[in-house]
N, C-alpha and C positions, 0 to 999 in steps of 0.2 A: 874970390866970388863973395857976393854978399851972403851972410848967414841966413839959411832958410828957416822960416817960422814953423814950429811943430804944430800938427793938426790934432785937435782933441774933439772926439765925437760926443756930442751932448745927448744923454739918455732922456727919453720922455718919461715923465712920472707914470707909475702904473695906474691902470684904470680902476674904477670902483669894483668891478666884477673880479678882477685879479686879486685885489685886496681881500675880498670876502672869501675867495677860494683858499687863499693862503691861511686865513684865520681858521676856517673850518677844518683844514687838514691838520694844523697843529693842535687844535682842540681835541680831535679824535685820537691823535697820538698820545696826548696826556691822559685822556680818559682810559684808554686801553692799558697804558702803563700802570695807572693807579689801580685798576681792577686786577691786573696780574700780580702786582705787589701785594694787594689785599688777600688774594687767594693763597699766595705762598706763605704769607705770615699767618693766616688763619689756620692753614693745614699744619704749620709748624707748632703753633700754640696748642691746637687740638691734640696733636700727638703727645705733647708734653703734659697737658692738663686734662686729658680725656676723663670723663666721669666714669665711676664704677657702676656699671649697670646692675651688678649683683646686689648692690645695696642702695637702690634708688631711694629718692626722698619719699617718705611715707605719704600716702594720700588717704583721704577720707572717703569711705564708701557709705553712703547714707540712703536709706529708704524709709520714708515716713519718719517715725520717731527712733529708728534703730540706727546707730552709728558704729561702724567697725573700722578699726585701723588696719590697713594692709600695706605691704611693702613690696610693691611691684606686681607684675603679672603672675598668674598661676604657674608654678613650676612643677614639672612632672617628677614624681619620686624616682630616685636613681634605679632602684631595683624593686619593682612592685611586689607586694604580697599577693600570693594566689588566694589566700584565705584570710578573712577577718572575722573574728568572733567577738561580738559586743555583748557584754554582760551588764545588766542593770540590777544592782542589789538594792531593792526597795527599802528605803528608810535607813541607809547606812551612815552612821556618824563616824567621822575619821578617828575621833578619840577612843572609840571602842576598839579599834585595831591597835592603836599605840599603847593603850592600857594593857592589852593582852601580851604585847611584846613578841619577839621572835619565837619564843617557846610556845606561846598560846595561839599565835596566828602565823605559823611558819610560811604559809603559802602567800599571804599578803606581803610578808616581808621579803619573800623571794621576788615578788613583782617589783618591790622598791629597790632591792639590791641589784637586780639584773635589768630593769627597765627604766622608763621615764615616768615621773609621777608628780602629783601635788596633793597635799592633804587640805588644800584651801581653795578648791574650785567653788563655783556658784551654780545654783539652779536658776529658774526664771525669776526676774525681778518682782513681778506682781503676784504670782501664785506659786505656792509651795506644796501642792498636792500631786497625787500620783499620775492620773491619766493625762492631764494637760501637759505635765513635764515630759511624759513619754512621747506624746505627739511632737513635742519640740525636739526630742532626741532623733526621731524618725525624719522630721522635715527640715531641721536646722533653721527654725523660725522661732521668734518669741511667741508668747501666747496672745497678747493683745495687740491692737493697732491694725492699720491697713496692711502692713507687711506681716502680721502675725497669722497663725493658723486659726485663732479664735475659738478653739475648743476649750471650754472652761468647766464642763461637767466632769465629775469624778465618779459617775455611776455607769452601769451597763447602758450602752446605747439603745435607743428605742428601735423597734423593728423598722428596717429600711433606712435608718439614719446613718450618715457617713460623715467623715471629716469634710468632704467636699460640699455636701448639701447644707451642712451647718455654716460653712464659710460663704457659700454662694458662688463657688468656683472651684476648679480642680486644684488640689494642694499636693504637689508631687513630693515624694519622699525618697529615702535612700534605696528602698526596694525598687522604685521605678528605674533608677539609673543602672543599678546592678543587673536587674532582670533584662532590661532592654538592650544591654550590652552582651547578652547571651550567658550570664552567670546564674548559677543556682542559688536560690535564696530560701531562708526559713526563719520562722519565729516560734520560739518555745516559751509559752506564757503560763504563769501560775495564778492568774486572776481572770475571772470570767469577763471582766470589762475590756480585756484586751481583744475581744472579738471585734472591737471597733476597727482594728487594723486589718483583720481578715476580710471583713465586709467592705471596707473602704477601698481595698486594693485587689478585689477578686475579679473574676472574668467578666463581670457585669459593670462594676464601678471603676475598675482601673482604666487608665488612659490608653488609647491605642499606641502601639509601639512604632515610633517614627525613626528609630535608630537602627540602621543596618537591616538585618533579617528580621522578619516579624516573629517575635517570641510570644505574642499574645498579650492579653490585657491583665491576666492574673499575675500580679507582680510578686506574690509570695508563693513560692512553689510548694512549700510544706508548712502548715500551721498546726501546732500541737498545743493543746491545753491539758495541764495536769496540775492540780493543787498540791500534789505530793512531789516536792522538789527533788527528793532522792530519786524517785522513779523518772522524773523529768530529765535529770542529769544522765541517768542510765540510758534512756531512749536517745538522748542527744549523742552520747558517746557511741552508741551502737550505729546510729545513722552516719556519723562522721567517719567511722571506721569502714563502713560498707561503701559509701559514696559521698564524699565530703561536700558540704555546701560552701560556696565561695563567700557568701555573706550570711551570717546567722546572728540572730538577736535572741538572747536568753534573759528571762526575767525571773528573779527569785523574790518571792513574797515574804519569806520567813521573818526577817527583821522587822518589817512593818507590822505584821500580824502580832508578833510578841510585844512590840512597842505599844500598840493600842491596848493590848490586854494587860500587860504588866509594867509598862513604862519604858521610856528610853533611858535606861540607867546603864551608863558605859562602864561601871565598876566591875572588876573581875569577880566572877561568881554569881552575878545577877542573871536572871532569865534572859535578858537581852544580850548580855555578853556571851553567855553560853550558846546563843543562837548564832552569833557572829563566828564562834569557833566552828559550828556546824557548816556554815557557809564557807569558811576557810577550807574545810575538807572538800567541798564541792570544787572550789578553785584548784585545790591540789589534784583532783581527778582530771580537770581540764588541762592542767599543766602536764600531767602524766600522759594524757591522750596525745598532746602535741609532741612532747619529747619522745614518746615511744612509738610514734607512727612515722615511717620513712617518708610518706607522702606529705604529711603536715609539718614535720620537723624542718626548720629552716625556711619554711614558706608561709608561715602563719603569724599574724599579729593578733594578740589578745588585748582588748580594751575593756576596762571595768570602771563604772561610775555609779552614780545613784541619782534618784529623783529628788530626795530631800533627806534631812536628818530628822530630828524630833526632840521634844522635851516633855516631861510629864507623860501623858498618854496621847499627845496630839502633835501635829506638825503643820498646822494651817496658818500660823502667824508668820507672814513673810518678812516681818521686821526683826525676828529673833535669830541671832547667829546660830543657835543650835538647830534651827530649821533650814537656814539657807546655806550652811557650810557643808560641803560634800567633798569626797576625794575623786581623783581620776588617776587610773593606772594604765600605762601602755607598755606592753611586754612582747618580746619576740622580734620578728624581722623589722628592720628599719627603726629600732629604738636604741637609745644609749643605755649605758649601765649606770645605775644609781644617779640618774640625771633628774634635776629639778626642772619641771616643765616651764616655770617662769624664767629660770636662768637660761633656758634654751631659746626663749622668745622675748628678750628684753625690749625689743623695739615695737612689738605688736601686742604684747599682753603685759598686764601689770598686776602684781600680787596685791589684792585689796586689803590685806591685813584682816581686821575684824569688821570692815565696812561693807556696805551693800550698794555697789555702784549701779547707777541707772544705765540704760542702754545708750545714753548720749555721751557717756564718759569715754575719753580716748586717752590711752589704750583701755581696752576692755579686760576684765578678768577672764580666766579660762572658765567656760560654762559647759554644762552637760549637753546643751543643745548643739555643741560643735561635733557631737558624735557622728552624725550622718555624713557630713562633708569630710571629716577626718578619715572615716572608713573608706570613702571613695578615693580620697587622695592616696591612701596607702595602697590601693589597688590600681592607681594610675588612671582613675576615671574622673570625669568632669564633675563639678558641683551640682547639687540638686537644683533644678530650674525653680526660680522664684525664691530660693533660700537667701537669707541675709546674714546669717551667723556663720562665720568662717567660710563665706562664699568665695573668698580668695584662696582658700585651702592653704593657708600659710602657717598653721600651727605645727611647728617643728617638734619632732619626737627624738631627734638625734642630732648631735653636733657634727656628724660626719667623720668622727675619729675612728679609732680601732673598734672592731666588732667584738662583743663579748663572746666567750666560749659557750658551749652548750653542754651542761652536765647531764649524764644519764646513769642513774644508780641501778638500772635494771628493773625488772618487774617486782611487784610485791610477792612475797613468798610465805608459805605456811606449812607447818608439819604438826603431827600429833605426837606427844610424848608417850609412845607405845610401851617403852620399857620402864616407865614410871621413874625415870632418873631425875626429872625436874628440869631437863635442858635438852636441846637438840642443836646440832651443828649445821650451819648454812654457809654457802659460798656466795659472796657478793661480788658482782662484776661491773666495773665502771668503764670498761673498754669501749662502750658505745658513745662515750663523750667525745666531743671534737671541738676544734676552733676553726671557724671559717677563714680567718685571715692570718693564721699563725700556727702555733703548737701549744698543747697543754704541757705545762712544766711541773705541776704539782697536783697531787690528789690528797684529800683528807676526808676520812670517814669518821663521823662522831655520833654519839648517842647521848643526849642530855648533857652536852658539853664535854663529854669524855672522848678523847681521840681513840678510835679503835684500830686504825691502820692508816698508812700513808702510801699505799701501793694501789695500782689500778684494780687488782682483785685481792681478796683475802677470805679466809675461813674463820668463822667465829661461832662460839657456843652461846646461844641465847637461852635465857631461862623462860619458864612458862609465862605467857602473857604476850602483849603487843609491844613492839619496839619500833620507833621511828628512827631510822638511820639516815643521816644526812651526808651526802657526798658534795664536797666543795672542790671544784677544779679551778686552777689558776692558769691563765695563758701567759705567753711571753710578753704581753703588754701590761701585765699586772692586773688584768680584769678577771673577775671571778664569776662563777655560775654555781647554782645549788640545785640539787635534785634529792628527792626523798624516796626511800624504799621502806615499806612497812613489813616488818618481819613478825610473824605470829607463831607462837608455840602453843598449840592447844593442849589443855591438861590431859593427863592420863585418864582414860575412861575404863574402869574395871569391867570385865565381861559380865554379862547377866548371870545371876545364880544358876548353877547347873541343876537340871531337873531329871536328866536321864543318865543311865549308865550302860556300858556295853563292853564286850571283849575287845581289847585292843590287839592282843597277840597271844599265841600259845607257842612256847619254846620247849622242844623235846630234847632230853638228854638220856644217856643209858649208862649202866654200870654192870659189872659181873663180879662174881666171887666163887671160890671153890669150897664146896662143902662135901666131905666124905668122898673125895675124888670126883665129885660131879660138879659141873659148872651150873651156877644159878644166875639168873638174870632179873633185872628190874629196870623200869623206866621212870623218869621224872617229867611231869608236865608243869611248866611255870606259866600260869595264866595271869596276864596283866589286865586290870580293869580300869577303864577311863570314863570320864564324864563327857558331856556333849562339847565341852571346850578342849577335849583331848588332854585333860589334866588327870594325873593318877588319883584313884579313889581309895582311901583307906577304910578298913573295917567292913567292906562289902562281903557278904556271905555268898560263896560260889559253891554250887553243887555240880557234880559231874559223874561220869561213868567210864570205867576201863573196859576195853573189849579186845579181842584178839587172843594173844597168848594168855591173858588173865581176864577174869571177869570180877568186877568189884565196883561199888559206888563209894563216893567220898564227898565230904563237905569241909570247906576251910574258909577262914576270913583272910582278906588281903592285909598285907603289912603296910608300913608307911610309904612304901614305894608302889603301892597298888597291886602287889603281886601275891598270888597264892600258889605255893609249890606242892603239887600232888605227887606222891611216890606210890608206884604200884606195889603189890605184894611180890616177894621173890618167887621165882618159878624156874624149874629145870627145862621148861619148854621155851626155849629162846627163839621166838619167831617175831611177829609184828605186834607191837604194843600201840594201842589207840586210846586217846582220851578225848571224850566229848563233853562239852559244857552243857548242862541241862537247864541251868537257871542261875540268876543273880538277884539277890535281895539286899536292900539297904533302906532304912527308914527315910522317907522324903524323896526317894528316887524311883523311877520306873525303868525297868529293864527294856531296852530297845534293841532287839536282835538285828534289825536292818542296818544298824551302824557297826555291827561286828566286823572286826578285821579278820577273825577266824572263828570257826565254830568247833573244830576239832583238830588234833594234831596226832601224828604217828611217827614211829621210829622202828627200824628193823635191826636185828642182831645178825 
């Protein structure tokens, strides 16, 4: 058969519509694949190279002429302080503290040893006088500019004048935030011009409370003025013991007052230096208040700074380092031990050396005007509305390492040297000390550099006078804490000169003898004479009378033991012998029968 030809079907070329459909389908496939690969690769790279949100790139926060460097969003403090005490030492130069040293300013040095601090903080750039800088402390604003509080007067405010009326709008402060969040607030002031705060934040001029429950417009619950800072401190301690304020502001005028009168002379022995020692004593009382109170201890942060320094008898030249250099101390809860505030805040604060940075410099130095927002941060409260200084609340006071122990040397004690020996023995007890995150491993008690004991408790004989005994405790992390107990031995006070005498006692004894076969009897009355201090009186003339078995009168002088021994006549009538004192005489004394221990004595045979 002939070979059959194979049939091949010819395909028609695809139409234009079919070509477009195929092109669109493959395009979508490639787009989706590219997206999927991009997502997978992006997620992988992000997991490997994820940014550290805890150390975000610094940003600049600027309002008007004020620039502050911040490092991320506001962070809540890990364990809020229930109480914050802010102390402004008016006119405090840091070198006055360092010149005094640990022995002259032990409590300021305790703040440095146990807390975070700097001796190179700054006040306001433009103005270095008292009231404007204190308004900055309360409001966390500079003085000048649209973002400033604009209070420049350093005198008592005029009647009806407030921070707000002067600014032309409400200027919130630390008292607003604390009070509106239901916390108790107080200001203790030692200058009359501080009435500005009481008036500005009272029930009439304070802003309405728009936070939670309505706590009223009066932002300062208690305002106390007293130019006597010793009494001011006593009142504050009394109030804090009875019902503590959550936020309190204390102002000490002493250094500023003496500076204007005698000069800002930081040399030891000057009037100004001696005043810093007095203020150091007030700081010691505050530390003892916190350490010795179970409510405050472990729950309180103490912040201390100043409004300005000074040189000569003035402090108003804002370009002088002596006027613009101030300290800041932060001690207690949420603070590091012996920590430099600049070292804790390397990315957000810069030590200015001896310079005077403007508000536009980044980073800023630590300023006293950070006080308001720092206090609120420590209490886990938001910043002051409208504030621009530390508005990010990023001033660190602790590196987050081990917590320092808390030393407790016990209460101050005093005794009187009643035996005139020149010394008295005391028991000191440091068992109230503790370490919140470990254990105390060492105790050391010392006075003026001499170690007295290395045990939690000990007995010691102290001589007449006042003794500051320091207890240093060391925990298992090597951190230390110091507390002071003042031991006072009051000198012997001799009793007042005696002016009266009396019969202390009458002791009767008897004896017999045989005479001519008859028994004879007699009695003896030993009369002791004392003065009003119950001391034996020598050479007093005592007169008395025998009655009963014999009748006779007698008179004798007391011996060196204050005793006159009267013997009755002998008699054969051995019955009852009675001796009665009729009188006592001695030059310079008055006989006082009402003090007599006895008037008469008797004895029977």
